[in-house]
N, C-alpha and C positions, 0 to 999 in steps of 0.2 A: 654960026650954028654948029659947025663941027666942033669948035672949042667947047661950046656949051654941052655937047653930048659927052665929050671926054671928061669935062668937069663933073657932070652928073654921074657918070660911070665910076669915076674915082671916088666920089662921095659915097656911092653905094658900097663899093668894095671896102672903103674905110669903115663905114658903119658896120659892115658884116664882120670885119676883123675886130672891131671894138666890141661887138655884141657877142661874139663867140665865147669869150671867157665868162661873160655874164650868164649865158645859157648853160654852160658847163657847171658853173657854180650853182645855178638853180636846180639842176638835176641831182647833185649831191646833197643839196639841202632837202629836196623832196625825199630822197632815200633815207636821210637821217630822221626826217619828220615821220616818215612811214614806220620806221623801226621804233621810234619813241611812242607813237600811237599804238602800235601793236603790243609793245611791252606793257603799256598802261592797261590795255584791255585784258591781256593775259593775267596781269596782277589782280585786276578787279574780279575776273572769273575765279581765280584762286581764292580770293577773300570770300567770295560768295559760296565757296564749298564745291566748286565744279570738279575738283579732284576726287571728291567723294561721291557726288551725285551724277557726274558726267565724266567719268574717268577716261574713257577711250577718246572722246572728242578733245578733252583737255590735254591729253598727251600729244595729240596731233598738233594742236595750237602751239604748245611749248616747243615741239620739234621744229615747226615752221619758223618760229621766232629765233631759235638758235641758228638755223640756216641763214636767215636774213642778216643777223649780226655778223655771221661769218663772211657772207658776201659783201657786206659793208666794209668789213676790215680789209678785204681784198680789192676794194674799190670797184666791185662789180655792181654798178648802180642800178641797172635794169633788173637784174636778178634780185638785188636787195629789195627794191620796191615791190617786186612781184611776191617774194616770200613774206615780206612784211604785211602786205595786204592779205595774203593767204592766212597768216597767223592771226590778223585782226578778225577776219571772218570766222575762223575756227573758234577764237575766243568768244565772239558774240554767240555762236551756236552753243558752245559749252555752257555759257552763262544762262541762255534760255533753257537748255536741257536741265541744268542744275535746279533752276527755279521750279520747273515743271515736276521733276522727279522728287524734289524736296517737298512740294505740296502734296504729291501723290503719297510719298512715304508718311508724311505727317497725318494725312487722311487715313492711311492704312493703320497707323499706330493708334489713332483715335478710335477707329473701328475695332481694332484688337482690344483696346482698353475697355470699350463699351461691351464687346462680346465677353471679355473676361469678367467684367462686373455683373453682366447678366447671368453668366454661368455660375458665378459665386452666389448671386442672389437665388438662383434656381437650386443650387446645391444646399444653401441654407434653408430654403423652403422645404426641400425634400427631407433634410435632416430633421426639421421641426415636425413635419408630417410623420416621419418614422418614429420620432420620440413620442408624438401624440398617440400613434398606433400602439407603441409598446406600453404606454401608460394605460390606454384603454384595455389592452390585453391583460395587463397586470390587474387592473380593477375587475375585469370579467373573471379572471382566475380567482381573485379574492372572494368575489361574490359566489362563484361556484363552490369554493372551499367552504364558505359559510353555509351555503345551502346543503352541501354534503354533510357538514357537521350537524346541522339542524336535523337533516334526514336521519343521520345515525343516532342522534339523541332520541328522535321520535321512535325509531326502530327499537332502541334499547328500552324505552318506556313501554312500547307495545309488548316487547319480549318479557319485561318484568311483569306487566299486567297479565300476560298469558300464563306465565309461571305462577303468579299469585292465584289466578283463576283455576289453574290446574291443581294447585295445592289445596285450594278450598274444595274443589270437586272431590279430590282424593280423600280429604278429611270427612266430607259428607258420606262418601261411599264407605269409608272405614267405620264411621259411626253407625251407619245403617247395618253393616255386617255384625258389629259388636253389640247391637241392641238386643237384649235378652229379657225374658220375663223371669223375675225372681219370686219364688213362692216361699213365704215364711209361714210355717205351721206353728201355731201356739196351742198347747194342750193345757186345759184348765181342769183340775180335779176338785170336785166339790166333796166335802166330807159327808159320810153317811148320816142320815137323820135317825135319831133315836126316839122311839115312842114308848112311853110307859103305859102298860096295860094292867089294870087291877082286876084280879080274879078272886071271886068270893067262893068259898067252899063251905058246904053244910055237912054235919050239924055243928061241927066245931066252928065256932066263930073266929076264924083266923083269916086274916087277909094276907094274900101273897101277891107281891108286885113282880110282874115279869117284864123284862125289857127286851124288846125285839130290835135288832139292828139291821138296818137296810144297807145293802152294799153301796159303796161310794159311787157317785156318778161322775163319769169322766166325759168332758166335752172338748172337742178339738175345733179350734178356729183357724181357718186358712186365710192368710192375707197375701195377696199377690201384688208385688211391687214391680212396676214396669219402668225400665230405664229408657227414656226418650233421647234420641240423638240431639245434640245442640247444633 
């Protein structure tokens, strides 16, 4: 029995001695694997644009990976594994932040483009409305000018008609003032009539003819000519 106990104890010690190098080798492998995984995650985050969209977290992941590699080079296995795991976690966080921030930025850019397009459309509509208002104002001004010209023409015609009427009235008044009665006297002289008278004297039978002259008769004819205004 006692021999069996010694044999078993020896086997256990032998197994422990044999297993110790394997355990040590496993820890260094785990450290190397952890660093490799951390490096892969950091590279994936960089490819996804984490340096742009999650710069602060990405910088921490890169620093943790650098420390892990440094600890691995110094054969500090525990600290290597710890820093490598920390680098992996930060790389995952940076990747998630990058995706989120990228989506948010893209949405913001879409909104900005939409707002810019809406603003451009509104500005175009305002410009079109202003142009329409200017055209309407120009048309109204042209109509007003046409109406003013027509009114001026009517006023000129009215003034000419008034001047013509005034001239006609003046002519009528002048004709009325100058209207006079003209008297034309015509004198007609008729020659005196001669009458022969025979006188008989006795006892001598001689006949004597005496002519008696009557004075000429003068008659005056008055003709009045009246000039009527036209």
